[in-house]
N, CA and C atoms as an extended XYZ file, in Angstrom:
324
Properties=species:S:1:pos:R:3:atomname:S:1:resname:S:1:resid:I:1 pbc="F F F"
N        32.857       83.725       97.190 N   MET     1
C        32.781       83.238       98.146 CA  MET     1
C        31.200       83.330       98.593 C   MET     1
N        30.962       82.113       99.447 N   GLN     2
C        29.107       81.868       99.931 CA  GLN     2
C        28.624       82.855      101.073 C   GLN     2
N        27.984       83.242      101.123 N   ASP     3
C        27.444       84.095      101.831 CA  ASP     3
C        27.867       84.361      103.224 C   ASP     3
N        28.241       84.799      104.113 N   LEU     4
C        28.767       83.856      105.651 CA  LEU     4
C        27.566       84.409      106.503 C   LEU     4
N        26.680       85.187      106.101 N   LYS     5
C        25.521       85.579      107.122 CA  LYS     5
C        24.810       84.634      107.213 C   LYS     5
N        24.412       84.121      105.472 N   ASN     6
C        22.686       83.614      105.732 CA  ASN     6
C        23.123       81.703      105.482 C   ASN     6
N        24.610       81.518      105.931 N   SER     7
C        24.936       80.070      106.058 CA  SER     7
C        24.086       79.174      107.624 C   SER     7
N        23.674       78.159      107.264 N   ASN     8
C        23.181       77.910      107.892 CA  ASN     8
C        23.904       76.531      108.993 C   ASN     8
N        25.780       76.666      108.834 N   ALA     9
C        26.395       75.877      109.598 CA  ALA     9
C        26.214       76.480      110.431 C   ALA     9
N        26.281       75.101      112.155 N   PRO    10
C        25.914       75.539      113.367 CA  PRO    10
C        27.900       76.395      113.589 C   PRO    10
N        26.976       76.672      114.791 N   VAL    11
C        27.651       77.443      115.657 CA  VAL    11
C        28.875       77.164      116.242 C   VAL    11
N        28.208       76.116      116.832 N   SER    12
C        29.153       75.047      118.039 CA  SER    12
C        29.451       73.561      117.402 C   SER    12
N        29.712       73.096      117.539 N   THR    13
C        30.003       71.274      117.695 CA  THR    13
C        28.865       71.018      117.586 C   THR    13
N        28.529       70.086      116.234 N   ILE    14
C        27.725       68.762      116.424 CA  ILE    14
C        28.305       68.100      116.124 C   ILE    14
N        27.174       66.838      115.799 N   THR    15
C        27.561       65.173      115.594 CA  THR    15
C        26.754       64.988      114.610 C   THR    15
N        27.354       64.405      113.695 N   TYR    16
C        26.927       63.698      112.068 CA  TYR    16
C        27.221       62.145      112.035 C   TYR    16
N        25.925       62.287      111.353 N   ASN    17
C        25.373       60.819      111.602 CA  ASN    17
C        26.659       60.338      109.774 C   ASN    17
N        27.745       59.544      110.971 N   ARG    18
C        28.759       58.841      109.766 CA  ARG    18
C        28.584       58.110      108.675 C   ARG    18
N        27.650       57.379      108.771 N   ASN    19
C        26.955       56.686      107.134 CA  ASN    19
C        26.439       58.096      106.416 C   ASN    19
N        25.837       58.983      107.018 N   GLU    20
C        25.354       59.806      106.027 CA  GLU    20
C        26.251       60.865      105.221 C   GLU    20
N        27.431       60.865      106.202 N   PHE    21
C        28.941       61.819      105.624 CA  PHE    21
C        29.394       61.076      105.184 C   PHE    21
N        29.647       59.883      104.840 N   ASP    22
C        30.281       59.285      103.355 CA  ASP    22
C        29.711       58.338      103.067 C   ASP    22
N        28.171       58.706      102.714 N   GLU    23
C        27.051       58.153      101.823 CA  GLU    23
C        27.507       58.523      100.333 C   GLU    23
N        28.318       59.765      100.193 N   LYS    24
C        29.003       60.075       98.696 CA  LYS    24
C        30.302       59.410       98.550 C   LYS    24
N        31.135       58.925       99.152 N   THR    25
C        32.603       58.373       98.690 CA  THR    25
C        32.529       56.634       99.549 C   THR    25
N        31.435       56.073      100.258 N   ASP    26
C        31.698       55.051      100.675 CA  ASP    26
C        33.060       55.445      101.566 C   ASP    26
N        33.961       56.040      101.681 N   ASN    27
C        34.937       56.111      102.308 CA  ASN    27
C        35.026       57.248      102.996 C   ASN    27
N        35.196       57.012      104.814 N   ILE    28
C        34.985       57.712      105.893 CA  ILE    28
C        36.009       59.283      105.837 C   ILE    28
N        37.202       58.492      105.085 N   TYR    29
C        38.765       59.341      105.497 CA  TYR    29
C        39.049       59.768      103.890 C   TYR    29
N        38.453       59.651      103.088 N   GLU    30
C        38.049       60.521      101.582 CA  GLU    30
C        36.975       61.439      101.926 C   GLU    30
N        35.843       61.566      102.957 N   ALA    31
C        34.996       62.451      103.019 CA  ALA    31
C        35.381       63.354      103.957 C   ALA    31
N        35.993       62.958      104.985 N   ILE    32
C        37.062       63.612      105.914 CA  ILE    32
C        37.823       64.619      105.229 C   ILE    32
N        39.100       63.797      104.152 N   SER    33
C        39.517       65.085      103.719 CA  SER    33
C        38.902       65.719      102.443 C   SER    33
N        37.995       65.735      101.728 N   ILE    34
C        37.421       66.263      100.848 CA  ILE    34
C        37.064       67.207      101.795 C   ILE    34
N        36.189       67.540      102.838 N   ALA    35
C        35.481       68.437      103.688 CA  ALA    35
C        37.065       69.167      104.718 C   ALA    35
N        37.672       68.577      104.705 N   ALA    36
C        38.779       69.655      105.285 CA  ALA    36
C        40.071       70.328      104.678 C   ALA    36
N        39.829       69.997      103.379 N   LYS    37
C        40.294       70.532      101.970 CA  LYS    37
C        39.691       71.783      101.698 C   LYS    37
N        38.335       71.962      101.740 N   ARG    38
C        37.104       72.685      101.697 CA  ARG    38
C        37.795       73.495      102.513 C   ARG    38
N        37.699       73.119      104.172 N   ALA    39
C        37.745       74.103      105.515 CA  ALA    39
C        38.956       75.217      104.975 C   ALA    39
N        39.661       74.343      104.507 N   THR    40
C        41.019       75.338      104.359 CA  THR    40
C        40.723       76.136      103.596 C   THR    40
N        40.230       76.086      102.228 N   GLN    41
C        40.173       76.964      101.303 CA  GLN    41
C        39.174       78.394      101.593 C   GLN    41
N        38.245       77.471      102.572 N   ILE    42
C        37.106       78.451      103.197 CA  ILE    42
C        37.999       79.592      104.372 C   ILE    42
N        38.636       78.502      105.266 N   ASN    43
C        39.651       79.636      105.915 CA  ASN    43
C        40.292       80.994      105.482 C   ASN    43
N        40.948       80.168      104.474 N   SER    44
C        41.721       81.012      102.995 CA  SER    44
C        41.126       82.228      102.572 C   SER    44
N        40.106       82.181      102.447 N   GLU    45
C        39.024       83.080      102.113 CA  GLU    45
C        38.466       83.945      103.168 C   GLU    45
N        38.030       83.709      104.387 N   ILE    46
C        37.532       84.506      105.188 CA  ILE    46
C        39.092       85.171      105.659 C   ILE    46
N        39.791       84.728      105.579 N   LYS    47
C        41.425       85.630      106.136 CA  LYS    47
C        41.626       86.465      105.626 C   LYS    47
N        41.314       86.805      103.960 N   LYS    48
C        41.925       87.371      102.674 CA  LYS    48
C        40.728       88.556      103.037 C   LYS    48
N        39.463       88.214      103.202 N   GLU    49
C        38.325       89.120      103.492 CA  GLU    49
C        38.523       90.049      104.490 C   GLU    49
N        38.508       89.250      105.664 N   LEU    50
C        39.301       90.013      107.280 CA  LEU    50
C        40.161       91.238      106.779 C   LEU    50
N        41.689       90.671      105.893 N   LEU    51
C        42.944       91.520      106.370 CA  LEU    51
C        42.434       93.036      105.555 C   LEU    51
N        41.145       92.493      104.417 N   GLU    52
C        41.262       93.830      104.063 CA  GLU    52
C        40.324       94.999      104.142 C   GLU    52
N        39.440       93.923      105.128 N   LYS    53
C        38.259       94.830      105.909 CA  LYS    53
C        39.378       95.684      107.118 C   LYS    53
N        40.002       95.297      107.357 N   LEU    54
C        40.899       95.964      108.657 CA  LEU    54
C        42.617       96.596      107.993 C   LEU    54
N        42.496       96.092      106.858 N   GLU    55
C        43.105       97.274      105.847 CA  GLU    55
C        42.918       98.283      105.828 C   GLU    55
N        41.344       98.384      105.435 N   GLU    56
C        40.851      100.431      105.959 CA  GLU    56
C        40.456      101.177      107.027 C   GLU    56
N        41.461      100.206      108.283 N   PHE    57
C        41.654      100.968      109.762 CA  PHE    57
C        43.024      101.597      109.939 C   PHE    57
N        43.459      100.836      108.729 N   ALA    58
C        45.083      101.008      109.874 CA  ALA    58
C        45.333      102.232      109.921 C   ALA    58
N        46.066      102.481      110.716 N   THR    59
C        46.435      103.914      110.824 CA  THR    59
C        48.349      103.282      111.057 C   THR    59
N        48.908      104.180      110.477 N   TYR    60
C        50.319      103.959      110.508 CA  TYR    60
C        51.171      105.338      111.190 C   TYR    60
N        51.740      104.434      112.461 N   SER    61
C        52.347      106.022      113.586 CA  SER    61
C        53.542      105.747      113.598 C   SER    61
N        54.386      106.682      114.346 N   ASP    62
C        55.768      106.220      114.445 CA  ASP    62
C        55.477      105.481      115.970 C   ASP    62
N        54.797      106.612      116.842 N   SER    63
C        54.657      106.419      118.477 CA  SER    63
C        53.711      104.761      118.473 C   SER    63
N        54.364      104.166      119.430 N   LEU    64
C        53.927      102.823      119.999 CA  LEU    64
C        52.839      103.658      121.268 C   LEU    64
N        52.889      104.502      121.514 N   GLU    65
C        51.820      104.743      122.176 CA  GLU    65
C        50.222      105.872      122.167 C   GLU    65
N        50.680      105.714      120.941 N   GLU    66
C        49.316      105.919      120.632 CA  GLU    66
C        48.551      104.576      120.066 C   GLU    66
N        47.087      104.482      120.834 N   VAL    67
C        46.325      102.927      120.945 CA  VAL    67
C        45.137      103.782      119.906 C   VAL    67
N        44.470      103.647      119.281 N   PHE    68
C        43.060      104.318      119.143 CA  PHE    68
C        41.884      103.356      119.351 C   PHE    68
N        41.225      103.143      119.836 N   GLU    69
C        40.217      101.796      118.761 CA  GLU    69
C        39.192      102.690      118.603 C   GLU    69
N        38.574      102.029      117.385 N   ASN    70
C        38.005      102.205      116.131 CA  ASN    70
C        36.768      101.643      116.518 C   ASN    70
N        35.903      101.826      116.856 N   LYS    71
C        34.604      100.872      116.800 CA  LYS    71
C        34.582      100.365      115.901 C   LYS    71
N        33.876      100.828      114.723 N   GLU    72
C        33.934       99.564      112.974 CA  GLU    72
C        35.084       98.995      113.082 C   GLU    72
N        36.454       98.863      113.775 N   GLN    73
C        37.113       98.159      113.517 CA  GLN    73
C        36.775       97.055      114.416 C   GLN    73
N        36.074       97.785      115.544 N   ILE    74
C        36.056       96.637      116.410 CA  ILE    74
C        34.340       95.388      116.019 C   ILE    74
N        33.627       96.479      115.589 N   GLU    75
C        32.790       95.669      114.937 CA  GLU    75
C        32.839       94.394      113.971 C   GLU    75
N        33.326       94.825      113.008 N   VAL    76
C        34.178       93.834      111.877 CA  VAL    76
C        35.018       93.032      112.782 C   VAL    76
N        35.657       93.009      113.405 N   SER    77
C        36.029       91.777      114.005 CA  SER    77
C        35.317       91.069      115.322 C   SER    77
N        34.472       91.294      115.396 N   LYS    78
C        32.994       90.948      116.029 CA  LYS    78
C        32.488       89.682      115.377 C   LYS    78
N        32.009       90.142      114.454 N   PHE    79
C        30.917       89.770      113.270 CA  PHE    79
C        32.012       88.202      112.537 C   PHE    79
N        33.399       88.837      112.753 N   TYR    80
C        34.428       87.557      112.080 CA  TYR    80
C        34.328       86.482      113.458 C   TYR    80
N        34.542       86.918      114.538 N   GLU    81
C        34.297       85.735      115.642 CA  GLU    81
C        33.500       85.531      115.776 C   GLU    81
N        32.576       85.531      115.862 N   LYS    82
C        30.896       85.268      115.837 CA  LYS    82
C        30.299       83.992      114.614 C   LYS    82
N        31.274       83.719      113.364 N   LEU    83
C        30.978       83.399      112.344 CA  LEU    83
C        31.317       81.692      112.595 C   LEU    83
N        30.643       80.725      111.825 N   PRO    84
C        30.840       79.637      111.996 CA  PRO    84
C        32.246       79.012      112.001 C   PRO    84
N        33.033       77.954      112.518 N   LYS    85
C        34.340       77.717      111.985 CA  LYS    85
C        34.698       77.135      110.800 C   LYS    85
N        35.438       77.081      110.234 N   PRO    86
C        35.653       76.700      108.888 CA  PRO    86
C        35.476       75.153      108.525 C   PRO    86
N        36.077       74.957      109.666 N   HIS    87
C        35.013       73.313      109.462 CA  HIS    87
C        33.849       73.432      109.557 C   HIS    87
N        33.024       73.547      109.984 N   ALA    88
C        31.646       73.530      110.434 CA  ALA    88
C        31.009       73.604      109.159 C   ALA    88
N        31.271       74.970      108.135 N   LEU    89
C        31.382       75.340      107.211 CA  LEU    89
C        31.479       74.339      106.030 C   LEU    89
N        32.793       73.439      106.112 N   SER    90
C        32.744       73.012      105.008 CA  SER    90
C        31.964       72.198      105.358 C   SER    90
N        31.622       71.517      107.092 N   ALA    91
C        31.290       70.387      106.973 CA  ALA    91
C        29.215       70.519      106.522 C   ALA    91
N        28.971       71.314      106.292 N   GLN    92
C        27.441       71.808      106.244 CA  GLN    92
C        27.680       71.623      104.513 C   GLN    92
N        28.842       72.432      103.710 N   GLU    93
C        28.522       72.325      102.511 CA  GLU    93
C        28.783       71.172      101.514 C   GLU    93
N        29.203       70.008      102.954 N   TRP    94
C        29.607       68.415      102.159 CA  TRP    94
C        27.791       67.857      102.466 C   TRP    94
N        27.446       68.355      103.389 N   MET    95
C        26.049       67.336      103.748 CA  MET    95
C        25.416       68.332      103.013 C   MET    95
N        25.429       69.619      102.965 N   ASP    96
C        24.087       70.301      101.361 CA  ASP    96
C        24.380       69.743      100.350 C   ASP    96
N        25.653       68.642       99.652 N   ASP    97
C        26.223       68.855       97.906 CA  ASP    97
C        26.433       69.518       97.467 C   ASP    97
N        27.198       71.063       98.048 N   LYS    98
C        28.169       71.759       97.418 CA  LYS    98
C        29.053       71.965       97.111 C   LYS    98
N        29.753       70.854       97.650 N   ILE    99
C        31.079       70.657       97.149 CA  ILE    99
C        31.315       69.633       96.459 C   ILE    99
N        32.411       70.605       95.265 N   TYR   100
C        32.437       69.733       93.846 CA  TYR   100
C        33.395       68.454       94.288 C   TYR   100
N        33.851       67.737       93.731 N   TYR   101
C        34.899       66.807       93.780 CA  TYR   101
C        35.447       65.389       93.558 C   TYR   101
N        36.270       65.139       92.463 N   ARG   102
C        36.398       63.834       91.990 CA  ARG   102
C        37.743       62.664       92.314 C   ARG   102
N        37.753       61.905       92.446 N   ASN   103
C        38.576       61.339       92.626 CA  ASN   103
C        39.413       60.881       91.187 C   ASN   103
N        40.525       61.327       90.755 N   THR   104
C        41.088       61.043       89.537 CA  THR   104
C        41.520       59.149       89.250 C   THR   104
N        42.233       58.554       89.907 N   ASP   105
C        41.866       57.354       90.639 CA  ASP   105
C        40.589       56.192       89.998 C   ASP   105
N        39.703       57.198       90.261 N   ARG   106
C        38.526       56.131       89.854 CA  ARG   106
C        38.384       56.157       88.332 C   ARG   106
N        38.340       57.852       87.720 N   ASP   107
C        37.880       58.536       86.703 CA  ASP   107
C        38.419       57.766       85.682 C   ASP   107
N        40.133       57.243       86.073 N   GLU   108
C        40.428       57.209       84.689 CA  GLU   108
C        39.980       55.586       84.182 C   GLU   108
């Protein structure tokens, strides 16, 4: 997975130039579809990584009354909340030519 800390993807919503976004495919729908599929992949990677990190802090008890505040767990959660969203990461990867794609209909 790419280094999320050093990503230059925007944290808030930005507007992309449509002509630049679909320049590689000459089809805006195809370009959006490729970026959306990559966003799904990124989301899965982030979720897997987050769950692995939070599993380290898991405490199993039978009592519902016991709730512990784990500062490390809170810090991990805050880090992931501040990351750019998967769609922003994939759009930035698309604009930076970091997504490999191919159209099998055209490749034949």
